[in-house]
N, C-alpha and C positions, 0 to 999 in steps of 0.2 A: 468600586461600588461600597465593597463591604465595609470600608474604613468609612466610607462617608455616613453609610448606616449606624456604624456603632456610634460616628462621632456625633450624629443627631441626637441618639441616647443619651449620652451620657456627660458633653460637653455642659458647662455653663453658659446662659445667654449673655453676650457681653454689649454693652453700650459704651459709644466715645462721649469722652468727657468735653462739656464744650463751656469756655469761659464765661464769667459775668461779666454785661455791659458796663459801662461807666454810669455811676448813682447819681451823678449832677444833672439835676431837671433842667438847668436851664442851659446847659451845653450845647450850642448851636448844633451840632451834628453827633446823632447817636452813632454809635460804632460798636462793633464786636469785635472782641479779639482771639476770636476762634482761630485755633492751630491745628485743630486735628484732621477732619475730612478735607479741609480746603487744601491743607498744606499736604496731604496725600496726593491729591491730583497734582499739585504745582511740580512735587517729586518725582513722583512717575512718569509724568509728562517730559521732566528733562533729563531724566537717567536714561529714559527708553527711547528718545525721540519721537514723540506720539504727540500732536495737537492736544492742548488741554482740553479744547472744544472738542475733538472727536472722542477722546476719554469718557465727558461728563456727557455730550451727548447719547453714549451708548448705555453708560450708567443710568441716565434719567428713563430713557425708553425701557428700560428692562425693570427697573426697581422706586423712580422716584428719588434717587439717592439714598435708599433706606436698606439696611442690611437685614431687618427683619427678625434680629434676634440670634442669628446664624439657623433659624430654618430654611428648610430646602422647597423650592419651588416644586410644580407638578411634575416638571423634568428631572428634578434632581440637580438642580442649579441652586449655588450659593453666593450669597452677598451680593452687595451694592451694584458689582460687575456681572453677577449672575454666570459664572464658572461652573461648565456643567463636567458630571460624568455619567453618561450614558452612550449606548451602542452607536450615536450618530454624532454625537457632541463630546469630544476630548479635551475641552478647554483647561479644564482642572487640572488633568493629568499633565498638559503641555507646561501649563503654567510653572505645575510643580518641579518638572524639568529644568526649565528656564531658568528659575529664581532661585532654585536648590531650597526653598522654603516645602515646609512637611503639609500636607492635605489640610490637616486639622487647624493649622494656622492662616492659610490662603480663605479657607470656608469662613473662619470666625473672626477673625482681625480686619479690621475695614482696609488700613492702611494696605495691609497686606494683599487682601483682595484687587486693590485697584492697583498695586505694582503689577502683580499675578496678570491682569488684564492687558496691561500696557506692554507687558514683557510678550505675550504671543501677538498683539497688535502689532508689536514691533517684528516678530518671526515674520508675519504672513506680510508685511509691506516688505521685508527682506525677499522673499519668495514671489512678490509681485514685481520687484525691481523698480521700486519706487522712485524717480527721478526727482521729485520735489516735496519734501514730506511738509515742506510748509504750507503747500498750495491744500486746502481743505477739500476741495474738489476730486483730486485724485484717490482719496480715500475710500472712494464708493465699493469697489471690489472687495477690499480689504475688510470693510466693515460687514458686508454681505458675508463673506468667509466666516465671519467671528459668529456668527449667526446659527450657522451650521444649519439652514433650513431645510426643509423637508424637497422643496423643488424651486425652480426660479423665481416662479411669482411671488413665493412667501418670504424668498429673499428680497425681491425688490420691496416688498410689501413690508418688510423690517426695516432695510436701510433707509427707504425714503423718509420712515416715520423719524429716525435717527437726523436724517437731514433737515426735518422739518424744524426740530429742536435746537439743532444747531444756528437755523434761520429765526427763530424766536429770541435765542438765549435762554440762560436759566438762571434763577435764582432763587435756590432752594438748599435747606442743610447746611447752609455756612458755604455754599460755592456761589459763584457767579460767574458767569461767560457774556459777553457784549452777544446782540443780535449779529448775525454774519451772515452778509449776500453772498451766496457760495451759489454757483454751477455744476453741480455735480460730474464729472464723467464718469458715467452710468458703464462704458465699457461693455462686456458680455450680456450686461442687461437691459441697453439700452433698447432693443428690439423686444423685452420682455414686456407684456400686458401686467400689469399692477392688477392686481385682486382690487375689484371694483369698479373698474373700468368696462363699460360696457361696450360691446363690438357684435356686428352681426354674427360671428360665432359663439356667442356667451351663452351658455348653458344656464338656462333657466333653474333658478332654484326649484327643489323637488316640492314644497308646500308652500311656502311663505314669499308671495312676489317680491316683496321688498328685501329678500337677503340675497347672496352670492352664495353661487353654489362651490363648494369644495369639500369634496368626498374625504373622509376619513378614510383608513387603512381599511380592507375588508377583514383584517385580524383582529379589529378592535370593536368591532359589533357582530352582532345576530341577525341574520336577515328576516323579518318577519317577527311575528309577535304570540303570547301564549296566554294573554290574559287583554280585555279590553282597557282601552287608554283611559284613565280619570283623574290623573295627575300631573301637575306641572312643578317642577323641581328648579327653585334657583339656587346656582350655585356662583362661586367667583374662582377666578382661574388658577390664582395664586403663581401668576406668571404674567407675561404679556399677551397680546392678543395676536401677533405675528408668533409667537412662542408656543403657543396655546395650538394655534393651528397645527403648525410643525408637527408638534408632540402626538396630536390626534393623527396624524400620517405616518406615524412610525409604527410598522407592523409590530414592534417588541414593547408598545407601551402598554397595551391591553386597558383602553380606557379611550372612552369617547363622549361626546354630546349631542345632540343634535343642533343646538345651535351656539354659536359666540358673538358677543356683543363688544366692540369697542368704545372705549372709556371716551376719550375726546369728542367724538361725532356720534355715537352711535350705530356706525355701521353694523352690520348684521351678514353672519357667513352660514351658512347652513352646511353641516358635515354629514350627517345621517338623516335618509328620508323619515319622517315620523312613522310609516307603517313597518318599520324595522325597530330594534331593540340595541338602543345605544348604551355602553357599558358606563355607569354614572353611578346609580345607587345600590348597587350588588341584589340584592333580593327583591327589591322594589323595580327594578329595570324592566319587568315585563310591561308594568300600566303606568308607566311615567315618560313624558317630555322633558328633557335638559336643557335646561339654556344658564351657558355658562357666563362670567360677565368679567373683564378683564380688570384686573387688580391685584390687592393682596388685603384679607379679612381686617388688618391690623392698621391700613391705611385708608382713612374716609378721601383722601383728595382725589382718587379713582372713580367715587361714585359720582360722576357728574349729572347734570340736568338730562344733558342730552342722552347718556346711558339710562336713566331712568325712562325717559316718554318712548325712546324707541324700544326698549325692551318691553313695557307695557305695553304697546301698541301690538308686537310681535304675542305676546299672551292673551291679549283680548282675541286678536284673530286664531288662537288656537282655539282657545276655549268656544268659542263661536262657533267655530266649524266642527266641533267633535262634542257639541252640548257638554262642556264642563261647567259646573256653576263658577262662578268668579268669586271664590269666597276663600279666608284661608285655609278652610279643611280641605280644597283642593288644590291650592296654590301656596308650596309651602318651600322652606329652605332645607337643604342637603341636612342641616343638623336635625330636623324634624321629623325625619324619614328613619322609622325604626331601624334598628341592626345596622346604624351606620354610624364611623367616631369621627366625622368632621365637624367643624364649627362655622362652616360658611353658610350664609354671608354673613354672618357674624353682628356683632352691636351698633355697627355704624351703617348699617343697610338701615331705609327709612322706608318700613312696612306700610304705615299709616299712607304717605304720600304716593306710595306705588299704587297701593289698591286702589285708593282714588283714580290714578290713572286708570290702571285695568279696567275700572267699570265706567270710563267713559267722561270722568270730571275733568275739568280744566283749574285745578287749584294753583295757588300761587307757591312758586317753588319755595322749599322751607328753609329756615335758616340755614346755610350753607357751613358745614362744617371742615374745617381744616387742621391742620398741625402746625405747630411754631417750630422755631428753632432758637437756639442760643438760651442763654440762662440770664435772668435780669431781666426781662422785656420788660416794659413799663407801659403800661395802659393808662391813657390820659383823659381828662374829661371833655375835651375839643381836639380835635385834630391839627394840633397846635404846638411844639416844642415850649413854650412857654406855659402850656396849659397845666394843670395840677394832676400830680399823678396820682391815678384811683387805684390801682394797685400794681403789684409787679408779678410777672409769671416765672415760676421758680424752675422752667428747664421747658425742653419740649412737651408742649400742653396742646390737648383738644380744642379747640373753641368755635364759637358757633358765629357766625357772621352774618347780621341781617341783611346789611347795605355799607355803600362804600362811598368815601368823600373825598375830593382833592383838598388839601390842606400844605402845611409845610414840608418842602422837599426834606428829605432821609438820606445821607449815603452810608453804606458800607461796604466795605471790601471792593471799591471802585464803580457802584452803580449806586444812582441815585433814583427815587422814587418819593413822588407827591402823592400816591394814593394811599388813605388809611381806612379801615375797616373798623364798621362800628361794631363790637361785640354783644351778644346777647346777654351772656352770665356776667361780665365783669361791669357792665354798665359805664364803658368808655370806648377810647378807641385807642387803636394802635396802627403802627405804619405796616403798610403791606408789603413792605422789605422784609421783615422777620416770620412772613407766613410761608411755610413750604410750599410755593408754587412759583412755577418760573414767568407766569405773566406779571407785569406791573400792577394792570389792573384785573382783577379775578374775574373770571369768565363766568357770563350769568348772574352774576351777583348785582342786583340793581345799585343804580345812586341814592344816594340820602337825598 
């Protein structure tokens, strides 16, 4: 743990170089020669006999295939594959032992991080006596073990998300996997009710009927309040939904929030009753309610319309029940609370849109922000390969998409996509294949 803490303070952030795309505007197929992260997945999968789909699925669930410049997650996990060092998750130390690589390299170097995760998954597969490693369905319990979740329902939540990603396929950060129709063998998890499944014995959320109740460890919050509730605080988890839930259930984490909201569909989990004091904003804990949102401050792809709308409905409900004014003086970001050093929810959180929703409005979704991958990505005057080039994006870039349309098919790294995004700021179209999102058609973005 101390080595990782020192690492965070002293090591320089690294970025994986991506090579440029061909410059010929008439080229019938635009392709990247990216070798970095894509090659790392291929190499690690081959070396440790772990299916690429499993490796990529875990990585996308954890990080959207972004190493976040070597910064740690809330649970002290690092890199694309979220190798962790805490009291319940030893994947970082296991990776170091299995690969012989130093912790610093596993944490900061993307290829090493992926290799380390493959080595850990390989060791878990050996322990499980996996009979057919090519059968993606047999990896369920191995993936669940990799999560080191606090309990079986959280483990199933995590692993079901990975299999959902495997089923959809991934096209992000220069990495592609084709959609796979897989029937997972859940083994010991087959009879575990996943979080979000309503059964006659389901525990009603303490305060918000739309939430799933999943209590944080009693070591991570204080029973009761010492001040009247007057403020709602918006957070970003710096980690995955399942990972955050698991972390709040870890008695040693000494942190919690009242609610956690999932990126993909806005699912809400309540972990601390509003009458009790969650530990999320230091000295402001007594008078605040904390809402965590799955994702990373530096990655706008996590902030979906489903998340915004679900969270806004929750905030509106809390405010109405408790007589809290629905304004920015009483609904604040973590970074706006005195005595705190966090930056969330960060510059990509759309406060104007969110507050309109909180106040009962039904505004059109904002231009959706995404990040691109590769260098030399061309923006054209129309969604056609023969159209003139308006500009060229110099590297991974944040773009604002106003709508999308079908156009010429474009192939890169074995995947073909005919959807194009209309960009607000560049005044042209780029193929969706170079947008850092696994879906060919960007979810929630209207057609032009």
